[in-house]
N, C-alpha and C positions, 0 to 999 in steps of 0.2 A: 331410400339410398342413404347411404352413409359414407365416410371416407374408407371404410373396411372393404369396399368393392375394388380398390384400388391398390396397386403394386408399385414398388420402384425398385430400382437397381443401386445398391448400397457402394461405398468406396470400395469395397473389397470385390466388386462385381457379382453380388448374390442378388438375384429377385428375392425382394422381402415386400409379403401382403402387409399391409396397414392393419389387417385383421391382427397381428402380432402384438399391438399396441392396444388390443380392446379394454376397456375397463380402466384405461388409463385418461387423465387430461393431457390432450396433445396441442402443441405449439408449432405450427408448421411455419416456417420462413423461407422465404428465397432470398438467397445471400450473394454477397460478391467481395473480394478481397481488395478490390483496389476502388473503393466506393467512399463519398463522403460519410456514409453511414455504417461504414466496416467496424467503427468503434463498437458498435452493438454487440459484436460477437463476445466481448467481454461481460456485458451485464446479462446477455442470454445465458452462458456459461453460469454466472453468479444464482440465476433464475433456477435453472436446473439442478445445480448442486444442493440449494436450498430446499428444494420441494422434491425431488426425485423420489425419496423414501417416501412419500406421501402419494405416490403414483402420477406424477407430472413427468413429461417428456418433451424436449424440443427435439425437430426433425429439421435438419437444415438440408436445403436443396440448392446450388449454387447454378447461376444463370448468367449469361453472358450477353443477354440481350439488351442491356441498357448500357449504352456508350462504351461498350467492349470493356468492362469493369471487372470480368472474369476471364482473362485470355488464356489462363493457364490449364494443364490438363488435370485429371481427377486427382492424380498422384500428389502434384505440387498443390494444389488446392486443401488438400488435407493435411500435408505438412505445414502449410502455411497456418491454417486455423489452430493445429495443435502446438506448434512453436511460439506463435506469436499471442494466443489466446486462451491456450491450455483447453481448448475444445475436446470435451469427450462425450458430448451428446451425438446422436447419429447424424452422420452426414451422408447423403446419396449421390450419385453422379450427377453432372451438369445436365439441366435439361432448358427447355425452352417453358417459359411461364405464360406467354401470351401468345395470341396470334394463331395462324395455321397448325403450327407445328407443336403447340402447347402442350405440355403431360396433361393426360386426360383429368388427374387430380388436381391440377391448377384450373382447368376449364370449370369444374365441378366447383371449387371452392370460391374462383371469381363470381360465378353463376347464383352462387348460395348467399353471398353477401355483397351488398352494392358499394361502390366507391362512394364515399360522404364527404370526400376532399382532405386536403392537408392541414395539418396544425399550423397556421401562418406565425404563431408564437415561437416556435423550434426556428433555431438559428440556421440551420440547413435549408428550409423550406424557403427562406427568403432568395436562397440559390438557385434551389431545385426547380420552383414553378416558373420562373421567368426562361431557364433552361430548357424546360419542356415546351413552352409555347414557341420559344424560338426556333429549336432544333427538332424536336419530336411532337408537333402538335395532333399529330397522329394518335397518339397515345392517349390523349385526353378524353375523347367520347367513350361513351359506355362504362361498362363495371369492370373492363379488363384490369390486370396489374399494371401501375403506373409505373415503378421504379424498385430498385433493391430493397431488401429488408421489410416487404410487406408480410404482415402476420397475420396468419388467421387462429383462432383459439377454438379447440374442438373439445366437447364433454365427454364422459365415459360411457356414452351411448353411439360416438361417431359423429354426430350430429354437430355442425359449424355454429358456433354460437357468436361469435363477433370477428370483425375485420378490423384490424390495426394498421394504418398506414406507415410508411418509414418514418414520417415525423412523429411516430408516437415511440418514445423510449421503452426499452423492454421493463422498466422499473415501474412504469405507470400502469404496466397490465398485470401488476401484483394482485390487486383488489379483485379483479375478474377470476384471475386464475384461484385465489384462495377460495372463492365462493364456489367455485365447481370440485374443489378438493373436499 
């Protein structure tokens, strides 16, 4: 099995098979526009700009599952990303990324690479972990996605290579991306 078996609806309302990204290095990210990690859009866009001509693509999937940090509709989400961060990489319509109604792609991704913990050196981690334990302890068990801006790196064959939690900034992925390119 690979990510190529999945499809998702883009912001224009068109069903897109991930097969369209065959032979590219893919970074799948669940996003939110009102999150402490929203600043990562800027660096995701910079990575995309730097490596897109070498076969790298970022795919953004907004989700409102974490503290209602993506309450707007798809049109407003897309406008926010473009106007505030210059996002030109593909964005898809809002989806659930965990639990009963999770998009099958995210169930597959989370099952493919286990949760290994947050980088506690990251400034936002010192806020996030206590928040999760206090308000959302149900998020912590298992390998499910824990918060916005979880990132999955996929090789040119469609295989999930690595999982990065929100506490890993996009530029910290650069070495792994270059190794796959």
